[in-house]
N, CA, C, O and the ligand as a Tripos MOL2 file, in Angstrom:
@<TRIPOS>MOLECULE
protein
  213   211    54     0     0
PROTEIN
NO_CHARGES

@<TRIPOS>ATOM
      1 N          -4.0150   -9.3330  -44.5670 N.3       1 MET1
      2 CA         -3.3940   -8.4870  -45.5940 C.3       1 MET1
      3 C          -3.4060   -7.0380  -45.0960 C.2       1 MET1
      4 O          -4.4560   -6.4980  -44.7480 O.2       1 MET1
      5 N          -2.2710   -6.4470  -45.0700 N.am      2 ASP2
      6 CA         -2.1340   -5.0760  -44.5820 C.3       2 ASP2
      7 C          -1.5610   -4.2040  -45.6880 C.2       2 ASP2
      8 O          -0.3670   -4.2640  -45.9820 O.2       2 ASP2
      9 N          -2.4020   -3.4100  -46.2870 N.am      3 VAL3
     10 CA         -1.9380   -2.5630  -47.3810 C.3       3 VAL3
     11 C          -1.5270   -1.1880  -46.8680 C.2       3 VAL3
     12 O          -1.0930   -0.3360  -47.6440 O.2       3 VAL3
     13 N          -1.6630   -0.9700  -45.5650 N.am      4 ALA4
     14 CA         -1.4290    0.3680  -45.0330 C.3       4 ALA4
     15 C           0.0080    0.8260  -45.2200 C.2       4 ALA4
     16 O           0.2900    2.0230  -45.2740 O.2       4 ALA4
     17 N           0.8980   -0.1280  -45.3180 N.am      5 HIS5
     18 CA          2.3010    0.2500  -45.4360 C.3       5 HIS5
     19 C           2.7750    0.3020  -46.8800 C.2       5 HIS5
     20 O           3.9640    0.4610  -47.1560 O.2       5 HIS5
     21 N           1.8270    0.1650  -47.7880 N.am      6 HIS6
     22 CA          2.2030    0.1580  -49.1950 C.3       6 HIS6
     23 C           1.5520    1.3200  -49.9120 C.2       6 HIS6
     24 O           0.3350    1.3680  -50.0860 O.2       6 HIS6
     25 N           2.3670    2.2290  -50.3130 N.am      7 HIS7
     26 CA          1.8780    3.3970  -51.0410 C.3       7 HIS7
     27 C           2.7280    3.5970  -52.2810 C.2       7 HIS7
     28 O           3.4530    4.5850  -52.3900 O.2       7 HIS7
     29 N           2.6410    2.6680  -53.2110 N.am      8 PRO8
     30 CA          3.4520    2.7970  -54.4190 C.3       8 PRO8
     31 C           3.0780    4.0420  -55.2030 C.2       8 PRO8
     32 O           1.9070    4.4040  -55.3190 O.2       8 PRO8
     33 N           4.0920    4.6770  -55.7300 N.am      9 LYS9
     34 CA          3.8740    5.8920  -56.5170 C.3       9 LYS9
     35 C           4.3600    5.6610  -57.9380 C.2       9 LYS9
     36 O           5.4950    5.2490  -58.1770 O.2       9 LYS9
     37 N           3.4650    5.9390  -58.8630 N.am     10 VAL10
     38 CA          3.8250    5.8250  -60.2730 C.3      10 VAL10
     39 C           4.6670    7.0350  -60.6490 C.2      10 VAL10
     40 O           4.3540    8.1740  -60.3000 O.2      10 VAL10
     41 N           5.7310    6.7550  -61.3630 N.am     11 ARG11
     42 CA          6.5940    7.8640  -61.7680 C.3      11 ARG11
     43 C           7.0610    7.6160  -63.1990 C.2      11 ARG11
     44 O           7.0050    6.4980  -63.7100 O.2      11 ARG11
     45 N           7.5090    8.6620  -63.8090 N.am     12 ARG12
     46 CA          8.0310    8.5820  -65.1610 C.3      12 ARG12
     47 C           9.3830    7.8840  -65.1170 C.2      12 ARG12
     48 O          10.2480    8.2360  -64.3150 O.2      12 ARG12
     49 N           9.5580    6.9020  -65.9770 N.am     13 ALA13
     50 CA         10.8450    6.2390  -66.0960 C.3      13 ALA13
     51 C          11.4380    6.5860  -67.4520 C.2      13 ALA13
     52 O          10.7780    7.1960  -68.2930 O.2      13 ALA13
     53 N          12.6780    6.1940  -67.6530 N.am     14 SER14
     54 CA         13.3640    6.6030  -68.8750 C.3      14 SER14
     55 C          12.6500    6.0840  -70.1190 C.2      14 SER14
     56 O          12.6070    6.7600  -71.1480 O.2      14 SER14
     57 N          12.0940    4.8840  -70.0170 N.am     15 ALA15
     58 CA         11.5030    4.2780  -71.2080 C.3      15 ALA15
     59 C          10.0090    4.0650  -71.0560 C.2      15 ALA15
     60 O           9.4280    3.2240  -71.7430 O.2      15 ALA15
     61 N           9.3800    4.8210  -70.1600 N.am     16 GLY16
     62 CA          7.9520    4.6560  -69.9620 C.3      16 GLY16
     63 C           7.5820    5.0530  -68.5550 C.2      16 GLY16
     64 O           7.9140    6.1480  -68.1020 O.2      16 GLY16
     65 N           6.8920    4.1610  -67.8600 N.am     17 TRP17
     66 CA          6.4470    4.4570  -66.5080 C.3      17 TRP17
     67 C           6.8720    3.3440  -65.5780 C.2      17 TRP17
     68 O           7.0030    2.1890  -65.9810 O.2      17 TRP17
     69 N           7.0830    3.7050  -64.3450 N.am     18 ALA18
     70 CA          7.4730    2.7370  -63.3320 C.3      18 ALA18
     71 C           6.8220    3.1450  -62.0240 C.2      18 ALA18
     72 O           6.1830    4.1940  -61.9480 O.2      18 ALA18
     73 N           6.9750    2.3390  -61.0140 N.am     19 TRP19
     74 CA          6.4770    2.7440  -59.6930 C.3      19 TRP19
     75 C           7.4900    2.3170  -58.6520 C.2      19 TRP19
     76 O           8.2530    1.3720  -58.8480 O.2      19 TRP19
     77 N           7.4790    3.0220  -57.5590 N.am     20 ASP20
     78 CA          8.2230    2.5390  -56.4090 C.3      20 ASP20
     79 C           7.4110    2.8050  -55.1500 C.2      20 ASP20
     80 O           6.4950    3.6270  -55.1320 O.2      20 ASP20
     81 N           7.7720    2.0930  -54.1210 N.am     21 CYS21
     82 CA          6.9780    2.0680  -52.9080 C.3      21 CYS21
     83 C           7.8710    2.3540  -51.7090 C.2      21 CYS21
     84 O           9.0570    2.0260  -51.7070 O.2      21 CYS21
     85 N           7.2860    2.9650  -50.6990 N.am     22 SER22
     86 CA          8.0570    3.2890  -49.4990 C.3      22 SER22
     87 C           8.5590    2.0450  -48.7820 C.2      22 SER22
     88 O           9.4610    2.1410  -47.9500 O.2      22 SER22
     89 N           7.9950    0.8770  -49.0870 N.am     23 CYS23
     90 CA          8.4560   -0.3580  -48.4550 C.3      23 CYS23
     91 C           9.7410   -0.8470  -49.0880 C.2      23 CYS23
     92 O          10.3410   -1.8060  -48.6030 O.2      23 CYS23
     93 N          10.1690   -0.2140  -50.1510 N.am     24 GLY24
     94 CA         11.3710   -0.6420  -50.8520 C.3      24 GLY24
     95 C          11.0620   -1.3930  -52.1320 C.2      24 GLY24
     96 O          11.9540   -1.6650  -52.9360 O.2      24 GLY24
     97 N           9.8000   -1.7250  -52.3150 N.am     25 GLY25
     98 CA          9.4080   -2.3880  -53.5490 C.3      25 GLY25
     99 C           9.4290   -1.4080  -54.7000 C.2      25 GLY25
    100 O           9.2220   -0.2070  -54.5250 O.2      25 GLY25
    101 N           9.6830   -1.9420  -55.8730 N.am     26 ALA26
    102 CA          9.6890   -1.1020  -57.0590 C.3      26 ALA26
    103 C           9.4340   -1.9820  -58.2690 C.2      26 ALA26
    104 O           9.7380   -3.1750  -58.2660 O.2      26 ALA26
    105 N           8.8800   -1.3800  -59.2890 N.am     27 SER27
    106 CA          8.5410   -2.1670  -60.4690 C.3      27 SER27
    107 C           9.7790   -2.7690  -61.1040 C.2      27 SER27
    108 O           9.7150   -3.8380  -61.7110 O.2      27 SER27
    109 N          10.9060   -2.0870  -60.9660 N.am     28 CYS28
    110 CA         12.1170   -2.6240  -61.5680 C.3      28 CYS28
    111 C          12.5160   -3.9310  -60.8860 C.2      28 CYS28
    112 O          13.2310   -4.7460  -61.4680 O.2      28 CYS28
    113 N          12.0540   -4.1270  -59.6550 N.am     29 ARG29
    114 CA         12.3750   -5.3540  -58.9390 C.3      29 ARG29
    115 C          11.4410   -6.4920  -59.3100 C.2      29 ARG29
    116 O          11.6530   -7.6280  -58.8880 O.2      29 ARG29
    117 N          10.4170   -6.2040  -60.0890 N.am     30 THR30
    118 CA          9.5410   -7.2570  -60.5690 C.3      30 THR30
    119 C          10.0590   -7.8270  -61.8840 C.2      30 THR30
    120 O           9.4730   -8.7590  -62.4350 O.2      30 THR30
    121 N          11.1440   -7.2730  -62.3800 N.am     31 GLY31
    122 CA         11.7060   -7.7530  -63.6300 C.3      31 GLY31
    123 C          11.2130   -6.9700  -64.8240 C.2      31 GLY31
    124 O          11.5850   -7.2600  -65.9610 O.2      31 GLY31
    125 N          10.3780   -5.9780  -64.5720 N.am     32 VAL32
    126 CA          9.8650   -5.1510  -65.6560 C.3      32 VAL32
    127 C          10.5570   -3.7950  -65.5920 C.2      32 VAL32
    128 O          10.5630   -3.1400  -64.5490 O.2      32 VAL32
    129 N          11.1280   -3.3870  -66.6940 N.am     33 VAL33
    130 CA         11.8670   -2.1290  -66.7120 C.3      33 VAL33
    131 C          10.9020   -0.9540  -66.7570 C.2      33 VAL33
    132 O          11.0710    0.0210  -66.0260 O.2      33 VAL33
    133 N           9.9060   -1.0430  -67.6010 N.am     34 SER34
    134 CA          8.9550    0.0580  -67.6890 C.3      34 SER34
    135 C           7.6150   -0.4460  -68.2010 C.2      34 SER34
    136 O           7.5180   -1.4890  -68.8470 O.2      34 SER34
    137 N           6.6060    0.3200  -67.8950 N.am     35 PHE35
    138 CA          5.2450    0.0020  -68.2850 C.3      35 PHE35
    139 C           4.6830    1.1510  -69.1100 C.2      35 PHE35
    140 O           5.2570    2.2390  -69.1690 O.2      35 PHE35
    141 N           3.5510    0.8830  -69.7420 N.am     36 SER36
    142 CA          2.7010    2.0030  -70.1340 C.3      36 SER36
    143 C           2.1230    2.5890  -68.8560 C.2      36 SER36
    144 O           2.1850    1.9640  -67.7970 O.2      36 SER36
    145 N           1.5660    3.7750  -68.9530 N.am     37 TRP37
    146 CA          1.0340    4.3980  -67.7340 C.3      37 TRP37
    147 C          -0.0200    3.5030  -67.0790 C.2      37 TRP37
    148 O          -0.0090    3.2970  -65.8650 O.2      37 TRP37
    149 N          -0.9160    2.9830  -67.8920 N.am     38 ARG38
    150 CA         -1.9960    2.1600  -67.3450 C.3      38 ARG38
    151 C          -1.4360    0.8980  -66.6910 C.2      38 ARG38
    152 O          -1.8830    0.5070  -65.6130 O.2      38 ARG38
    153 N          -0.4740    0.2710  -67.3290 N.am     39 GLU39
    154 CA          0.1250   -0.9400  -66.7580 C.3      39 GLU39
    155 C           0.8220   -0.6290  -65.4410 C.2      39 GLU39
    156 O           0.7760   -1.4210  -64.5000 O.2      39 GLU39
    157 N           1.4650    0.5280  -65.3840 N.am     40 ALA40
    158 CA          2.1680    0.9060  -64.1580 C.3      40 ALA40
    159 C           1.1870    1.0920  -63.0150 C.2      40 ALA40
    160 O           1.4500    0.6620  -61.8920 O.2      40 ALA40
    161 N           0.0630    1.7290  -63.2930 N.am     41 VAL41
    162 CA         -0.9460    1.9380  -62.2540 C.3      41 VAL41
    163 C          -1.4750    0.6040  -61.7660 C.2      41 VAL41
    164 O          -1.6100    0.3850  -60.5630 O.2      41 VAL41
    165 N          -1.7770   -0.2940  -62.7050 N.am     42 ILE42
    166 CA         -2.3120   -1.6050  -62.3380 C.3      42 ILE42
    167 C          -1.2860   -2.3830  -61.5350 C.2      42 ILE42
    168 O          -1.6200   -3.0120  -60.5320 O.2      42 ILE42
    169 N          -0.0350   -2.3390  -61.9760 N.am     43 SER43
    170 CA          1.0180   -3.0620  -61.2690 C.3      43 SER43
    171 C           1.2210   -2.5050  -59.8720 C.2      43 SER43
    172 O           1.4370   -3.2560  -58.9210 O.2      43 SER43
    173 N           1.1510   -1.1870  -59.7510 N.am     44 ALA44
    174 CA          1.3240   -0.5620  -58.4370 C.3      44 ALA44
    175 C           0.1730   -0.9550  -57.5140 C.2      44 ALA44
    176 O           0.3930   -1.2570  -56.3420 O.2      44 ALA44
    177 N          -1.0410   -0.9510  -58.0340 N.am     45 LEU45
    178 CA         -2.1870   -1.3620  -57.2250 C.3      45 LEU45
    179 C          -2.0480   -2.8210  -56.8200 C.2      45 LEU45
    180 O          -2.3860   -3.2080  -55.7010 O.2      45 LEU45
    181 N          -1.5540   -3.6060  -57.7350 N.am     46 ASN46
    182 CA         -1.2990   -5.0220  -57.4740 C.3      46 ASN46
    183 C          -0.3220   -5.1770  -56.3150 C.2      46 ASN46
    184 O          -0.5200   -6.0100  -55.4310 O.2      46 ASN46
    185 N           0.7160   -4.3800  -56.3270 N.am     47 HIS47
    186 CA          1.7120   -4.4250  -55.2640 C.3      47 HIS47
    187 C           1.0660   -4.0840  -53.9290 C.2      47 HIS47
    188 O           1.3150   -4.7450  -52.9220 O.2      47 HIS47
    189 N           0.2460   -3.0630  -53.9290 N.am     48 ALA48
    190 CA         -0.3950   -2.6290  -52.6930 C.3      48 ALA48
    191 C          -1.3780   -3.6760  -52.1780 C.2      48 ALA48
    192 O          -1.6350   -3.7610  -50.9770 O.2      48 ALA48
    193 N          -1.9210   -4.4670  -53.0910 N.am     49 ALA49
    194 CA         -2.9430   -5.4330  -52.7160 C.3      49 ALA49
    195 C          -2.3660   -6.7790  -52.3430 C.2      49 ALA49
    196 O          -3.0900   -7.6510  -51.8630 O.2      49 ALA49
    197 N          -1.0870   -6.9610  -52.5540 N.am     50 THR50
    198 CA         -0.4490   -8.2120  -52.1910 C.3      50 THR50
    199 C           0.7620   -7.8840  -51.3340 C.2      50 THR50
    200 O           1.2290   -6.7460  -51.3170 O.2      50 THR50
    201 N           1.2580   -8.8640  -50.6370 N.am     51 LEU51
    202 CA          2.4410   -8.6220  -49.8180 C.3      51 LEU51
    203 C           3.6780   -8.8870  -50.6380 C.2      51 LEU51
    204 O           4.4030   -9.8560  -50.4140 O.2      51 LEU51
    205 N           3.9020   -8.0110  -51.5880 N.am     52 ALA52
    206 CA          5.0730   -8.1340  -52.4460 C.3      52 ALA52
    207 C           6.3290   -7.8260  -51.6320 C.2      52 ALA52
    208 O           6.2970   -6.9730  -50.7450 O.2      52 ALA52
    209 N           7.4060   -8.4980  -51.9210 N.am     53 PRO53
    210 CA          8.6500   -8.2460  -51.1850 C.3      53 PRO53
    211 C           9.2290   -6.8720  -51.4750 C.2      53 PRO53
    212 O          10.2730   -6.5150  -50.9310 O.2      53 PRO53
    213 ZN          5.1420   -1.6960  -50.8310 Zn       54 ZN54
@<TRIPOS>BOND
     1     1     2 1
     2     2     3 1
     3     3     4 2
     4     3     5 am
     5     5     6 1
     6     6     7 1
     7     7     8 2
     8     7     9 am
     9     9    10 1
    10    10    11 1
    11    11    12 2
    12    11    13 am
    13    13    14 1
    14    14    15 1
    15    15    16 2
    16    15    17 am
    17    17    18 1
    18    18    19 1
    19    19    20 2
    20    19    21 am
    21    21    22 1
    22    22    23 1
    23    23    24 2
    24    23    25 am
    25    25    26 1
    26    26    27 1
    27    27    28 2
    28    27    29 am
    29    29    30 1
    30    30    31 1
    31    31    32 2
    32    31    33 am
    33    33    34 1
    34    34    35 1
    35    35    36 2
    36    35    37 am
    37    37    38 1
    38    38    39 1
    39    39    40 2
    40    39    41 am
    41    41    42 1
    42    42    43 1
    43    43    44 2
    44    43    45 am
    45    45    46 1
    46    46    47 1
    47    47    48 2
    48    47    49 am
    49    49    50 1
    50    50    51 1
    51    51    52 2
    52    51    53 am
    53    53    54 1
    54    54    55 1
    55    55    56 2
    56    55    57 am
    57    57    58 1
    58    58    59 1
    59    59    60 2
    60    59    61 am
    61    61    62 1
    62    62    63 1
    63    63    64 2
    64    63    65 am
    65    65    66 1
    66    66    67 1
    67    67    68 2
    68    67    69 am
    69    69    70 1
    70    70    71 1
    71    71    72 2
    72    71    73 am
    73    73    74 1
    74    74    75 1
    75    75    76 2
    76    75    77 am
    77    77    78 1
    78    78    79 1
    79    79    80 2
    80    79    81 am
    81    81    82 1
    82    82    83 1
    83    83    84 2
    84    83    85 am
    85    85    86 1
    86    86    87 1
    87    87    88 2
    88    87    89 am
    89    89    90 1
    90    90    91 1
    91    91    92 2
    92    91    93 am
    93    93    94 1
    94    94    95 1
    95    95    96 2
    96    95    97 am
    97    97    98 1
    98    98    99 1
    99    99   100 2
   100    99   101 am
   101   101   102 1
   102   102   103 1
   103   103   104 2
   104   103   105 am
   105   105   106 1
   106   106   107 1
   107   107   108 2
   108   107   109 am
   109   109   110 1
   110   110   111 1
   111   111   112 2
   112   111   113 am
   113   113   114 1
   114   114   115 1
   115   115   116 2
   116   115   117 am
   117   117   118 1
   118   118   119 1
   119   119   120 2
   120   119   121 am
   121   121   122 1
   122   122   123 1
   123   123   124 2
   124   123   125 am
   125   125   126 1
   126   126   127 1
   127   127   128 2
   128   127   129 am
   129   129   130 1
   130   130   131 1
   131   131   132 2
   132   131   133 am
   133   133   134 1
   134   134   135 1
   135   135   136 2
   136   135   137 am
   137   137   138 1
   138   138   139 1
   139   139   140 2
   140   139   141 am
   141   141   142 1
   142   142   143 1
   143   143   144 2
   144   143   145 am
   145   145   146 1
   146   146   147 1
   147   147   148 2
   148   147   149 am
   149   149   150 1
   150   150   151 1
   151   151   152 2
   152   151   153 am
   153   153   154 1
   154   154   155 1
   155   155   156 2
   156   155   157 am
   157   157   158 1
   158   158   159 1
   159   159   160 2
   160   159   161 am
   161   161   162 1
   162   162   163 1
   163   163   164 2
   164   163   165 am
   165   165   166 1
   166   166   167 1
   167   167   168 2
   168   167   169 am
   169   169   170 1
   170   170   171 1
   171   171   172 2
   172   171   173 am
   173   173   174 1
   174   174   175 1
   175   175   176 2
   176   175   177 am
   177   177   178 1
   178   178   179 1
   179   179   180 2
   180   179   181 am
   181   181   182 1
   182   182   183 1
   183   183   184 2
   184   183   185 am
   185   185   186 1
   186   186   187 1
   187   187   188 2
   188   187   189 am
   189   189   190 1
   190   190   191 1
   191   191   192 2
   192   191   193 am
   193   193   194 1
   194   194   195 1
   195   195   196 2
   196   195   197 am
   197   197   198 1
   198   198   199 1
   199   199   200 2
   200   199   201 am
   201   201   202 1
   202   202   203 1
   203   203   204 2
   204   203   205 am
   205   205   206 1
   206   206   207 1
   207   207   208 2
   208   207   209 am
   209   209   210 1
   210   210   211 1
   211   211   212 2
@<TRIPOS>SUBSTRUCTURE
     1 MET1         2 RESIDUE 1 A MET
     2 ASP2         6 RESIDUE 1 A ASP
     3 VAL3        10 RESIDUE 1 A VAL
     4 ALA4        14 RESIDUE 1 A ALA
     5 HIS5        18 RESIDUE 1 A HIS
     6 HIS6        22 RESIDUE 1 A HIS
     7 HIS7        26 RESIDUE 1 A HIS
     8 PRO8        30 RESIDUE 1 A PRO
     9 LYS9        34 RESIDUE 1 A LYS
    10 VAL10       38 RESIDUE 1 A VAL
    11 ARG11       42 RESIDUE 1 A ARG
    12 ARG12       46 RESIDUE 1 A ARG
    13 ALA13       50 RESIDUE 1 A ALA
    14 SER14       54 RESIDUE 1 A SER
    15 ALA15       58 RESIDUE 1 A ALA
    16 GLY16       62 RESIDUE 1 A GLY
    17 TRP17       66 RESIDUE 1 A TRP
    18 ALA18       70 RESIDUE 1 A ALA
    19 TRP19       74 RESIDUE 1 A TRP
    20 ASP20       78 RESIDUE 1 A ASP
    21 CYS21       82 RESIDUE 1 A CYS
    22 SER22       86 RESIDUE 1 A SER
    23 CYS23       90 RESIDUE 1 A CYS
    24 GLY24       94 RESIDUE 1 A GLY
    25 GLY25       98 RESIDUE 1 A GLY
    26 ALA26      102 RESIDUE 1 A ALA
    27 SER27      106 RESIDUE 1 A SER
    28 CYS28      110 RESIDUE 1 A CYS
    29 ARG29      114 RESIDUE 1 A ARG
    30 THR30      118 RESIDUE 1 A THR
    31 GLY31      122 RESIDUE 1 A GLY
    32 VAL32      126 RESIDUE 1 A VAL
    33 VAL33      130 RESIDUE 1 A VAL
    34 SER34      134 RESIDUE 1 A SER
    35 PHE35      138 RESIDUE 1 A PHE
    36 SER36      142 RESIDUE 1 A SER
    37 TRP37      146 RESIDUE 1 A TRP
    38 ARG38      150 RESIDUE 1 A ARG
    39 GLU39      154 RESIDUE 1 A GLU
    40 ALA40      158 RESIDUE 1 A ALA
    41 VAL41      162 RESIDUE 1 A VAL
    42 ILE42      166 RESIDUE 1 A ILE
    43 SER43      170 RESIDUE 1 A SER
    44 ALA44      174 RESIDUE 1 A ALA
    45 LEU45      178 RESIDUE 1 A LEU
    46 ASN46      182 RESIDUE 1 A ASN
    47 HIS47      186 RESIDUE 1 A HIS
    48 ALA48      190 RESIDUE 1 A ALA
    49 ALA49      194 RESIDUE 1 A ALA
    50 THR50      198 RESIDUE 1 A THR
    51 LEU51      202 RESIDUE 1 A LEU
    52 ALA52      206 RESIDUE 1 A ALA
    53 PRO53      210 RESIDUE 1 A PRO
    54 ZN54       213 GROUP 0 **** ****
């Protein structure tokens, strides 16, 4: 598992919070439009900890 290339950044979205990553991953690609801030952070960490597409 290589998390070095995953640096998702939580950002404000129109309807809450979202994240996107330099690898091209983004929360919107997980099927979720927006999160609460806490959910966005957890989801972003999740992305970094797994080899999400
Ligand atoms: Zn990534």
